N, C-alpha and C positions, 0 to 999 in steps of 0.2 A: 614353638613348644614354651607355654609359660614356665619360668622359673618356679614361682609359688603360687598357689593356688588354696582357698580356704573352704572349708566345710564345717557340719556339726556331728558329732556324736548322738546318734538315735538311742542305740541300745549297747549294753556290756554284757557278756554273757559267759557262761562256763558250764562245763560239765564233767564228773569226776569218771564217765565212760566214753568210749570213742563212738563213732558214727553220728547221726543226727537224731534230734537238733541237741544244741546246746541251750540254756536256761538263762533268760534276763535277769539281772540284778541290780539291786540300787546304786551298788558300787563294784569294782573289784582291785584287789590289789595287784599291781605287776611287779614281780619279783624279775632278778636277773635271768631267768630262764624262761618267763611266759607269765600265764594268767595263775596266782596260787591258788592251789586246790583242782587245777584243770588238768583233764587226761593229757592235753599236750605238752605240760609243763616239764621241764628237764634240759640239762646240757646235752645230753645224748638221747636217740631214739632206736629202734629197731627197723632196720629197712625191709620194707614189704619184698621188695625183688631180690635180697638176697640172701635174707634174713639177719645179717650183721649188724653190730652197734655201730652208729655213723654219728657225728657231730648233728645235733638238733638245729637246722636251719629253718624249721617250721613249728616255732614256738608259738607264735602268735599268727592269728589269720584276721582279715578284714573285709567285710562285703559292703556293696553299694545299694542303697535302698531303690535307687532307680532301675536297678536290674529286677528287683521283687516288684515292682510297680508295674513294669514292661511285662513280666510273666503273667500277672494278673490279667493286664489286659488282653495278651493276646490268648491265654489259655484258660482264663476264669478261675484261676488257682490262687490262693491266699499265702503266701510262703511266711511265717512269723519271724519275728526277730530272733536271731539264732537258727533259722531253720536251715541253712546251709553249713551250719556247725561253726561259725563266725563267733569270734571273741568281741568282736566291733561292728557294729552297722552303723555306716555313714551315711550324710546325703549331702549332696553340694558339690562332692568332687568328680561327677559323671561317674561312667561304670569302670573306673580304675583300670580298664584294660591297656593304658598307654605307662601305667607305673612299670619300672624297671628295677633290677637287681643294683643296689645303692641308693636309691632313691629314699628320704625319709618323711616320715609321717609324725609330726609334732605336734601333742596335744597341749590345751592352755595350763592345763595343771601340772606339766612338766613330764609327764611320760613320753617317750620317744621311741617309734619302731625303724627298724630299717629295712626294707623289701630286699626278700631273697630270690623271690621267682612268683609269677602268676600260679595260680592254685587250679589245677587241672579238675573237672567235674567228674564225680565218680559215680558209680550206680545206685549208691545210697539215697540219690537225689531223685531217681524215680519213684520214691514213695509220694512225691507230689503229684507226679504224672511222668508218663512214658518219654515225653519228648524234653524233659527240662534239659538233661544233660548236654543234649545235642544244641538246645537253643541259649545256654550259657557258656558254652565252649569258649573262653577267652575271656570271660566276663564275669567268672565266679568271684574274683578278689584276688586277693595277695595273700602271701605267706611272708614270715619274717621274723628277727630275733629282737631282742628287747636292747635298745641303746642307753633306756635311762629309765628307771623304776619310779613307782609313785602308785597314786591312787587314781583310778580312772574312773570319770562320771556320766551317764548321758548328759547331754547338752553342752557338753564342752566343745569349743571350738577345734579342729583339727586342720594343719597345714601341711600341704606336700611341698617337700623344698625337694628341687632335682639334683640327683648325683650327677648327673650327666650335662653335656651341653653340645649343641649342634655344630658340626665340622663339615667340610669337604673333602670328599675321599676319590682319589682316581684307583678304580679296580678293573680285573681282567673281567670282560663282561661275557656272562653263560647264556644258554638260549633263554632263560627267564629270569634271571636276578644276577647279580655280581657275585662272583663264584671265588675271587681271590683279590682282597684289597692289597694296593701296590703300594700307594702313598696317602699321608694325611697333612690337611693343612690346619695345623693348631697351634697356638700361642703366637700368632704372627709368622709362622714359618712352615715349610712343608717338610715334612717327615718321612723319610722311608720305611716300609715294612719288611724289618728283617726275617720274619719268621710267622708263622699262623702258629699256634701254640693249643687251640682247640677251636671248634666251632658248633654251633648248636641250631636249633628251631624253636621257635615259641610262636603261638597264634599270631600272624601278621607280621614278624619280623625273624631275621637272621643274626644270630650273635656270634662274633669272633674275637678271641682273645688273641692279641697280636703283640709280638715285640718290635719295639721302634727303635730307632738310634739312641746310644747315651743310656742304653739297658733300662727301657722303659717299658712296662706292661701297661696295655691299656685295652678296654672291652669297646669294642666298636658294634652298632646295632644299626642294621638297614632295615629300613621300615618298608614293606613290601606295599607296590601301591601309591605310594606316597614319593617315592627316588629322594630319600633324605637318609643322613646320617648322624647318628649321636655318638659322643665319646665319654668313657668314664677311667680317669685315671686310677691304677692299682696300686704298682709299687716296681721300684727298681731290683733286678735280678740280683745286685750286690750294693752294698753300702760303701 
């Protein structure tokens, strides 16, 4: 897994309304909570699932042109820049499916995003073709938060900086995947897992937030079908 790789910004987009699409701009201003003037801008948002106000971890979204090109080849449909309601369309970084929470997108003009999640396809994308949500599952791109503000323009170089590193993990083996991490080899030593604080699933990977010795929180990611793990350090439980 490369620690860094670079691509190019193809389009920058915004819309004052939700849904698809967003509309390409000559440039956008990225403020502390997203693209200024965009529907998704803000420190908080309303959860569609609960209806409650929650911190906005979906301030910005990024998609890959490679996915659009593949859809055109497979289905004969052309998705325009902004068509998946993305703020930024990039090229040269692959389909973005390998990006994880904590990874950074650094733009040449100084803007920086932190990845918070993969962006799950919604039924709005069926406006292009009924099969689109299924075909782009796990490859719609990412959502994230702003870490550095500024002006963002097409043509800028964008670099992925990994927030995690590959590690070895000893785990209790389930029928189809490791079910419980037991020990982690990291920083030239083995660490015992004191507890699993939470776990979840994303396309092609399983995530575990665990407590290690010395009161360290880390996120472990297991890549299904590849039999490898990565680790991202989070925080200590006390100072």
